[in-house]
Structure formats: C-alpha cells, structure tokens
N, C-alpha and C positions, 0 to 999 in steps of 0.2 A: 164076431169076437170083439169085445170092447177094447178100445185103444188105451194103452197104459201110459199115464202121464208121469214124466220123470219127477223124481222126488223134489228137486229144487227149482222146478219150472217157474213158479210164481216169483222167485227172487232174481230171475234174470234181469240185468240192467241196473240193479241196485248199486253195484260197485261204481259204475260210470257216473251215476247221479251223485253218489257220495264223493267221488273224486272231483267232480265238477264243483260241488259245493266247497270242498276243501281248497280247490284251486282259486275260487273266487275269494275265499277268506285270505289267501296269500296275495293274490294279485291286487286287490283293492288297497291294502296298506302300501305295497311296493309301488303301485302306480301313484298313490298319494305322496309317497316319499320322493319319487322322481319328479313329480309335478311341483311339489313345494320346494324341493332343492333347486329346481330350475328357477322358480320365482325368487328364492333367496339369492341365488347367484346374480340374477339380473339387478335386483335392488342393491346388492353389495357393489356391483360394478358402477351403478349410477351414483351411489354415495361416494365411491372412490373418485370418480370423475369430478364430482362436486368439490371434494377436498383438494384434489390436484389443481383444479383451475383457481380455486380460492387462494391456495398457497402461492401459486405463481403470481397472481394479481397483487397479493399483499407484499411479496418479497421485492417487487420492483419499486416499491415506495420507501423501503428502508434506507435511510440516509444518515444514520448516526444522530438523529434528532428526535425529540419527543413528538414534534409535529409529524415526522415520518412514521413513527409508530402508530399514531392515531389515524393517519391517512391509510396506512397498510391495513388496519383492521376494517376501516370503512370500505376500502376497495375489495377486500376479501368477502365481506358480507354482501356487497352489491352483486358480485359475480356469482356467489352461491345461490342467490335468489333467482338467477336466470336459469339455473339447472332444475331439472325435474327428476323425481324418483317415485317408484311404486305407482306407476300409471298416472303421472301428472301431478303428484303432490309436490309442494314446495317446503323448504326447510329454512327457517330464519336462524342464522348463527348468532351467537352472543359473544361478548368479550371473552368469556371463559373458554371458548373454542379456539382461541389463539394464544400461543406461547412463543417466546423468543429466546434466542441463544446466539453465542458467538461462533458456534460450529454446528454441523448437522447432527452431531451426537449429543448435544446439550452441554452442560446442564441447562434446563429450561426454566423460564421465568414468565409469570403472567404479565399482562399488560400493565397492571397496577405496579408490579414489582420492577418493571422495565422503565417506566416513566421516571426521568431523572437519572437513568443509567443507560441511555440509549447507545452510547459509543460502543462500537464493535458488535452490537447485536444485529447481525445482518441475515439471520436465518429465522424462519417462522415455521411453526408446526400448526397445522389446522386439522381438527378432527370433528366429526359430526355427532359425537355423543351428546346427550342431554346433560348439561352441567359441566361440559368440558372433558378433559382427558381422564379425569377420575370419575366421571359420571356414568350413566347407563346408555347402552347402545339403543338404536332406534328399533322400536317394536314393529314387527311385520306380521299381519294376520295370515294364518295358514288356510288351506282349502280342504283337501281330502284328509289331511292328517288330523283334522278335527274328530274324525271317526275314532281315531285312536286316543283321543283326549288331549291332543296338543293343539291348543287354539292359536298360539302365536310363537314366533321365534324372534331373534334380534340380530342386528348386524350394524356396522358403522364403517366409515371411511376415514383414513388418516394419511396425511402427506407432509413432507418437509421440503421446503424450497428456500433458496437464498443464494448468496454470492459470498465467496471468500473476499475479505477486504485485504488489499495489498498494503504493505508498509511504504506506500509511495505518497509523499507529501504533495498536495495539489498545487505545485509551483512548477513553472516551466522556464528554462533559461536557454538561450541560444548556445548550441554546441560551438566551440571555437573552431574545430575542424570536423564538420559533420560527415565527411566522406571516409575518414580513416579512424576505425575503432582503435587500432593499436599501431603505434610507431615507437621509435626509440632514438635517443641520442647515443652517440658512441664516443666515450671519453678515452678509449684505448684500453685501459685495464678494467673498465666496468661500463655498464650501459645504464640508461634511465628510461623507464617506461613512460610513454605519453598516450593518453586515452581520450580520443576525440579532441585533442589539443590541450587537455588539462593535465597538469603535473601534480602528482601526489606530494603533499606537504606544503603546497603553495596555496595562499589564500586569495580569494576573488570576491569582490563586491558584485553580486549578480545584477545590481542595478546599473552597472557600467559595462556589461558584456553584451555584445551582439547588437541587436535592434535592426530593424529594416532600414531605418533612416540614417543610421550611423551615429546619432547623438545619444546621450544618456537616455535610457529608456527603462520603463518599468518591466520587470519580468512578466511572463504570462501567468495569469491565474487559470489553473486547469479546472474544468468541470469535473468534480470528484465522483459523480454518479453516472453520467451519460457518456458514451463514447461511440464513434462511428462503427458500423452503419446504423446503429439505433438513433432514434430521434433525439435531438438536443433540446432540453428545457432550459431556457435562459435563466429561469429562477434558480436553477441548481448551480449557476455560476456566480450567484450573488455572494456578498460577504457573509450574510447571516447563515447561509447553507454551508459555505466553505469553511467558516471559522471552526466548527467542531472537528472537521477533518484535520485542519492544521494543528489544533490542540493536541490531538492524538498522534498525528503523523501517518494517516492512512487515507485510502481512497479505493475506488473500485475500477481503476483503469490500468491499461497496459499489463496484461497478465504475462506477456512474454518479454516485456522490456522494450519492444519496438511496436510501431503501428501508428494509428492516427488518434488524435485527441481533440476535444473541443476546448478552445482557449477563449479567454476574456482579456482583452487588452487592459493593462493597468492593474495596480495592486492597491486595494483600499487601505488607507492609512491605519485603520483600526486592527488590521490583521496582524500587525507586529505583536500585539498583546497575546495572540494565540501561540505564536512561536516562543515568546519569552516565558511561558510557563515552564520551560525547560531549565530556567534559571531561578525557579522558585518564586517567580513574580506573577501574581494573579491580580494585580491592581488595575485601575483604570477601566473597569467594566469588562474585564476579561470573561469570555464565555467558557473558559477551561475549568474543569473540575479536577482537583488534585487526586481524586480517587481513580479517574480514568486517564488523566494527563499529569502524572507526577513529575517532580523535578528530576534532573539528572543527579547521580550520586556525587558528582563533582561540578559545582556551579562557579568555579573560578573563571573569571574573564581574563583573556590573554591580550592585553593592550600594549601597543608600542610605547617606547619611551623609557628613559632611565628610571629605575625604581620599580618597574612593573615586571611581571613574571617572565616575559621573553628575554629580559636581560640576564636571566639565570642560565640560559642555554644558547643564546646567540651572541657571537662576537666576544670572545673572552676578554678583550681589552676594553670593551664598552666604548670604543671610540667611533664605532659605526653602527649604532643601534638603528633598528627600523624607524623611519620617520612617518610611516603611515600604516594603516591596518592591513591593507591588501595591495596587490600588485597594480602598478599603473597601467592604464589602457589608453589607446588613442586610435585614430584612423576611422575609416568608414568601410565596413562596420567597426565598432569599437572592439579592439582585441588587445590582449596583453602584449607588451613590447618585448617579447622574446621570439626568435625565429623558430618556427616549427621544423621538425626534422626534414621534411621534404623541401622546405624553403632554404634551410641551411645547406642541404645537399646541392640544390640547384645553384646556389650562390658560390659555394666553395666545396667541391665534391669530397675533399679530404677532411673537412671540418664540420662534422654533424654535431654542432654545439648550439645551445640556445642563445648565446651571446654573439653569434656570428651575424655580421651585417648582411641583410638580404634586401630584395626588392621592396618588401613590405616594411621591414624594420631597419631604419637608417640609424637610429640611436638606441641600442639595446638598453633595457632597464638596468639601472645601477642597483647594487645590493640594498641600500637603505629604502629604495622604492619597491622592493619585493614585499615589504611588510613582515608581519609576524609569520614564522614558518615552523613546520615540524612540531606543532603543538599536539596533534593527535597521532600523526604517523610520520616517519621519515620517508624520503623518496625511496622507490624500489627499482630494482633492475628489470630488464625486459621480460624475465620469466614471471613477473607479477608477484613473487613471494620473497625474494632475497632483498633484505633491506640494505640501502646504501649507508655506509658508516660516516660519521662526521669527518674522519680522517680522509676518506675518499673524496667527499665533497670539497673539503678544504684544499686538497691536493690539486684541484683544477685552477686555483688562483694563479699559481706560478709567479710571474713578474707583474701580474695585474695589468696585462696589455690586451686590448681588444684585437682579435684577429690572429694573435700569436698564442695566447693562453686560452684554455678551454672554458674557464669562467662559468661554472655551473649556475651561479646566481649573480652574474654581472660583476662589474668593476667595484672594488672596495675603495672607499674614499678616506678611510682611516689608515692607521699604521699597522694594525694587527692583522696578520694574514690568515684569518679563518672566518668562515660563515657560521659554523655551529661549534660551540665550545665542547670539544671532545672530553674534557675533564668533568663537565657537569651534566652533559646530556644523559638521561637515564639509560641504564643498561639492563634493567630488569623490570618486570611488570609488578605493580603493587598488589598487595593482598586484596582479594575480593574483585579484581578486574580480570577480564578474559580476552584482552586485546591480542592481536597478532604480533605486534611489535611494541617494545618498550618506548614510552613517550611521556612528555610532561603530564598529559591528561590522565594517564592511568597510574599515577602515583597516589598512594593512600595517605600521604602526609607531606609536609613541607610547603614551600612557597607556591607550588603549582596546584595545590589542592585546597578546596573549600567545600565542606559538607553543607547541604541545605539545612537551614535552621527550622526545627520543629516538624519536619516531614521526612519520611524515608525516601531515599532517592533510588533511581533505576539507572543502571549503566547504559550508556549510549543514547539516552534521550536527546542529547544535543545533536545527534545525527539526523540530517534531513536527506531523504532519498528524493532527489529532484529530477524532473523530466528534462532530458536533453533534447532540444528541438532543432530541426533543420530550418534555419531562418532565411535561407536563400530565396524562398518563395513566400509571398504574403499569405496571410490566412484567407481561406475561402469561406465566404459566408458573412454573417452579421458580426458585429464587434463582440457580442457576448457569446457567440456560438461559432467562432471561426475555426475551421478545420486546419490543423497543421500536423506535420509528420514528426514523430518522435523517433530518434535513432538509438536511444538507450536511456538508462537511468543512472545518474551519478550519485555517489554517496558523499555527502558534504557534512563537515563538522562546524557548528556554530562557535566561533571564537569569542563572540561577545553578543550582547542583546541586540535584537533588530531595532531599527528606528525608521519607520516609514513616513514619519511626519517632518523630519529634518530636511535640510538642504545642504548637501545632497542626501537622498535617502540611502539607508545602509542596511545591507544584509551580507555581512562579511563571513564567508564560509571557506573552510580549508578543504580542498579536494582530497578524498581518501580512497578513491577507486570506483569501479562500476559495480552495480548490483546485478546479480544473476536473476534469471527468470523466476517469477513468483507464481503461486497458485492461481487457477482460473478465477476470473471475476465475473463470469457469465452467470446470470440468474438461471437456475435450472432446478429440476426436481432431484432430490437426493434419496428420498424414501417414499 
C-alpha cells in the first residue's frame, strides 16, 4: 500500500527560515545602532574631556588683562592638541572656540570683544564645534548604520571653567591686634567695637602701620592671582599685573577672608594712579578704564584744616580742628597711640577706654592728632550695628582729664567740649545712597558732596577691601612671593587721593568694618 504524503509536507521549515530572515533584518540595524551609539558615546566623552581640560588650562591664565586673555586662548589650544578623539584624531581649536564672561552663566563675549574689556572676565567657555559656539558639531562616520543610509552623525564637547573674582583690593596691611577679631571699649552707658585693633570712623595711613622692623614701611602688595598652596608666579606680583586689579578693586584671593597669601614687599609708586581712578582721576599714565573702573558718585576729598569739609562736622567751635589726615602712630611696630581694650584692662581694670595710659601707650593721642573722622561712618557699639551718636562721643570728654575722663578721642586742646558737631553731623542718608548709617559721604548735596565731572559715578568705589595680615612673623619665601597669614579683610574708605611718590607716602583710609566671606576663587569647572 503506497504511503500517503501529508498535504503541506514540502513546506515544513519555511516558517523558521522566514523568521530567521526577518530576525536578521531586525538584528542588523539594532546591532548597528548599538555599535554606532557606543562609538558616538566614546567620541562624545573624548571631546568633552578635551573641552574640560582646555577650559581649565585657559581659566588659570585669566588675570583681568588683555595679555591674560591671549595667554588663556593659547594655553587652551595647546592642551586641546594633547587630547585625542575618534581613535587617535587631533583637533585644532580656533579663537572662535573660546568665549569669556564675568560669571559662569554669561553673557559671553568672543576674544575680539573681550580684548580691551578684560577686567572681570574670569570665566571661559570652550567648545569643540567647527566655527565656535554657533558652528557645526564634529562629524563622526558610522559603521553598520550605513546599511540604513546613515553615513555619519555628529557631536561636540563644551565646558565652562573659571574663578569668581573677589572684591578684595590686592593690598595688605598689618593688623593692629591680629589675635583679637572683636573687642570693645566700655564707656559705661555705651560701648565701642574694635576689630583687629581698628576703630570704625578713625582714619589710618596704612604706610605707617605695623611693619616687621617698626619703622614706616610700605604696605604689602598682594599677588592678585596666585595663592598658597598653588605655585606663586612672581610676575603676577608686578605692578603691571597688579594695576588692573587695583583699578577695579578685585582679586582672586582669600575666598573665606582668612588664610595665606603671597606678598611682595613694597608698593610701586605708579600704583597710586590705579587707586585714584575713584576720584575721577585717570591722569599720569593710569591703566584704569572708566568703563570698568568708574569714579565714585561722590569724589569730595575730606582734608583737615579750617575751611575744609571736616570742619563742617568736627568741633563746633572750630578751635580744635584736626591737624593731620590720619591718627598718629609710634613704637615698634608702629601702632596708633590709643590703648587697645585688653591693654586698657590690664592697666586699669575699671577703665576700658582708648585714652587710658598703658604699658605700650604712655601718651595717648590728642584729639587734633586723630585726624579727619566719621566721614564715611560713625563709630558703632559692640553689637556691630548700633551707631554711636555725636552726643555720646562728646559726653566722654568730661573735664578733659586723662585717667579720670573716658575721652573717646583723646584730650581736647581747645575750649569747645565736643569731638563731633551734633548740630551739623548728618542724621539721614542722601537720595541715591544705600549706606547703613548717615554720614558726610552719603549726602547728595552740600559741602561734603562733589559729583564727578563728565562721568557717571558708582557708590562706594572709594571703598578698598584690604587684606589684614598677621605681621608678627616675617614672610616665608622670596621677596616677591613671600607667604604670610591673613586674619581677615578690612573695609576702608579713601578720604583723599593716594600719593605713593611723596615723603611720607600716603594712603589715608577710614576704617568702616570687616568684610564677610566672599565667593570661592578656586579655578574649577562649572559646566
């Protein structure tokens, strides 16, 4: 009997073959996608590493100068060439691949737009697109995806690096009392805050403070770019590099207000021009640009002597006007001639007053030798906010006797029993000013106000945030890169133009308080 063949016998296995073919049609594109996506991911990572390293290299050279911008671009290009992508390829970055800004969020400016406007532009963006940020991404050849008609894809890397620039002027001065951040005098009915030995409302010539040898000494010029433990470049302590920072009043040191700094002994005479831009003075070869270093909105100088502005608010009888700009100093090291709170306490436990005779101070400074006072701020009580009134200050004079009376500002040599004229000292802040306390500086008219001619002014440009240094130990290292310890940052007001060429040199500044910690100045990646 013949064997009967099933009806669909010849078709057995056809489904498996068809399924296999269909599976291949699916697997090949999927495998190609996986393979090419992996390739794209690797190249993207390589380009990102390139932009990261180039941005970090460039950011380290940004120093508020055109030379720093050019050096930053050169450093970024050089490091980018050391990187490889897409199996050994190199990429040559162009100027268009670099943009600069004052913050990690922009707005961004090209190299050409930044040259001549370098101040404050301490962030750099680096991308690997052809033609810069608005150009095209790098083209990458595909492999298996070519079967699907996709011969190439594209990707790029982009990074932002830089440092926040602090509003710290690169000048260092010896702290009067480096071990005591806060202390206070006790006048019985009120107190007076003392910060590292400085008193608010009192003016100091910083060329006559501290010094290791005790004689008149230049303040320390602070390296505005490098700080320990990073390497110090002595070139960054030069006058040419430092001047733009002094023009603007910023640097990249002391993010927390304390730590170590690199110092350069001596203050180059030409640097006074950088500071005097605040008085609308751009003469004598000043490196300052009014666009980035504008004048203050009040450029009135407060000079001692009859007929000058301090006569409007000091000593109502005008018989004991200040005879000098700043308080007298003497001794080794040179210090102001008032007893500090701990010195007064040690000498006379019940008399914590500045005019108390102490071991260090045998002849307390008299009122005329305190100089011009209270031009930017009155003295404040130990809470750091409550202003001392003229009546309170004047009430310490009493019978004008050392050791008996509290004498906030020393003995009076005239007949009128006041330090500050309560009738004329301002009681309200002028329009357009945002100060904490009413003072002669923040008046919008009158004898204590002078608007800058021909240029718009900016409030508080005359404020210098100066590094307070512990001068009990000598700098460690070379003269241009000496390491010293900073205990804080003092806020000082320029009462008059600086003069670094005269004899004696002058930078008369009124102490107005301590500066709180500022943003980090470390160079790092932000995006």
